[in-house]
N, C-alpha and C positions, 0 to 999 in steps of 0.2 A: 416467582422468587420473592420472599419477604423483603420489605424495604430495608430492614436492619442488615440482613445478610447481603443485599445488593450494595449497600453503602460500604460495608466492610470489604467486600471484594473489589470495589472500585478503588478504595484506599490502598489495598494491598497491591493491586496491579499498577496503580499510579506510582507507587514507590519503586516497583520493579522497572517501570518504564523510565523513571528518572535516573535510576542507577545505570541501566543499560545504555541510555542515550548519552550518558556522560562519559562513557568509555570510547575513545576514538578508534576508528577503523583505519587500518593502513594496508595498502595504499588507498587513498580516497581523495576526491575533490573536496576542498575545504568549505564549499558553500553550494546551496541549491539542492543537494542530494543528501542521503543519510550520512551524517558525520559520525554517529555512534552506532551501537548495536541494537537500536530500537527495532530494526526490521526483524530480529529474531523472535520477538514476542508480540509484534504488532497484530498479526492475524489472530493469535490466541485471545487477545483482548476482546475482539468482536465475537469469536466463536464461543467463548466461555461465558462472557458477561451479557452477550446480546449486542445488537447493532448500536443502540443508543448509549447504554452504559459503557460499552467498549469504546465508543467515540470519546466520551468524557474522561474516562480513565487515561486514555492515551493523550488526550489534549492536555490534561493536568500534568502528566509526566513530562511531555516534551517542553511545555512552557516553563515549568520549574527548572528543568535541566538547562534550557537555553538562557535562563536568567542567572543561574549559578555559574555556568561555564559559557559566558557570553561569546558568541562567534561574530555576530553582526545583527543589526536591526532588521535586515531583510530576511533573516532566518526565521523570524517569528511568523512571517507570512508563508514561506515555503514549507515549514514544518507542519502546517495544518494538513498537509498531505498524509501524514501518519495517522491521525485520527480518522480521516476519510477512509484510508485503507483498512483500518480496523472495522469501521462500520460496514464497508463493502464485504469484507470477509464474513462478518456476522450475517449479513443479508443473504449471501450465497449459501452459507451453511444451513440457514433456515428456509431455503428454497424461494426466497423473495427476489426473483431474478429480473423482473420487469424494470424496476428503477435502476438497477445496475446496468442493464442493457441500454437504457436511455442515456445514462451517464456517459458510458463509453462512446456511444454513437454521436452525441452532441459534441463532446470534447475532441474526439478524433476528427470529426468533420470540420470543426473550427480550426484545428491545427493544420489540416491539409489545405484549407482555403486561405491560410495566411501566406502571403507571397514569399517571405523569407524561408519558409519551410521547403519551397521548391528548390532551394539551393542546398538542401541538406539531404543526404542519402536516406532512403526509406529504411535501409537495414539498420540505421541508427536507433530505430524503435522496434526492432524485430520482436523483442520480448513482449512489448505492449500489444502488438498485432497478434502474436501467438495467444495471449490471454484473451483477446477479443474473439478469436476464432474458437477457442475452448469454451468461452461463455456462450457463443451462439450454438455450439453443439450441445452443451448442457441444457440450454433453453429448449431446443427441439426435443431432446430426449425426455425432458421433464413434462412438457406440455403436449407433446404429440404421442409419445410412446410410453410415458409413465415408467421409465426405466428404473429397475431395482438397484442398478449400480449406484444411483444417487442416494441410496440409504446405507451404503457400505462406507464405513469410516476410512477404509484404505484408499478410497477414491475421493470422497467428499472433502476430507481434510486437506490434502495437497491442492485440490482444485480451488478450495476456498482461499487458501494462502496465496496461490498464484494470482488469482483474479484480484484479491484485495491489495496485494503489494503493487501490482501493476496499475491499479487504480490510483494508488498513492503516487507512483511515478508519473502517470498521465496528468495528474493535477499539477505537479511541478513543471512538466513540459508545457502545460497550458499557460501557466504563469510566465514561463520563460519566453515562449514563442508568440502565441496570439496576443498576450498582454504586453509583449515586447520589453520585459524587464531585463532581458539580456543587454539591451541598449540603455534603457532609462536608469536601471539600478547599477549595472556593472560596467557599462561603457564598452562592451565587447564589439569588435568588428565581426563581419560575417565569417571571415577566415578563422578568427579565434573561436567563434561559435561552432564552426565545423569541427575543429580539433576537440573541443569539449564534448561535442555530440558523439564523436567516435570513441572517446575514452569512456564515457558513461555507458555506451553500448557494450563494452567489454566487462565493466565492473559490476553494474547493477544486476545483470542476470545471475552472476555467481552468488550474490547476496540473496537473491530470490530463491535460488536452488537450496541454499543452506537453510533458509527459513522454512521452505516446504518440507524438508526432511525432518527438522526439529518439530514443526507444528504437527506432523503426522505421528511422530514417536511420542511426544508429550500428550497430544490430544487423545491418542488411543489408550494411553494409561489412565487418563482422567475418565474416559468412557467406561473403563472397567470398574471404576468406582461409582458409576451411575450418576456422575455429576452433569453429564451432557445427555442430550437425546433420551 
């Protein structure tokens, strides 16, 4: 992709990211997770622009949005999960699975080794674990069986969206639990954390499902225009 075209697309997607991230989602927790509709376009950033450009377009969008519609200083840290999610979606779409597998393995292991996580139900991150299982299956299919399913947009687009968005969520969980920001930033007790844990487990999977559908529909239309793959 030519540099001028890449810069133009980054600017366009950064603007879309800013707009969508500024529109609040209801019902939703006010901090730590997606406040706006950035999750709708997050994966498409990485899929269309590529992992690196997708990362920067999303980063620009969420930083501008959080500066204009200020939620709290902590959100500047947590919202970095969105550009990470875009980058991971781009990596999965382009078949670069090893760094993604390493990312999930390290962060999940760290979370499970953190003592406070032992007081939280595993079902609270069932969607992250599902994405990890799907990632492992895709990894095996790609490198052991060279499955043609991974070349079909009907499969690779929703899978890229699922794994990318859950990578975003996992980053936020990593900040909240192993980094113990639930206590140092927010002053939550374990009981309050358990309640938030349960609420997020109900809300975020719905958002991921919405994004998977839209990513597939929009992505397939762009594929027809020969802008991807």
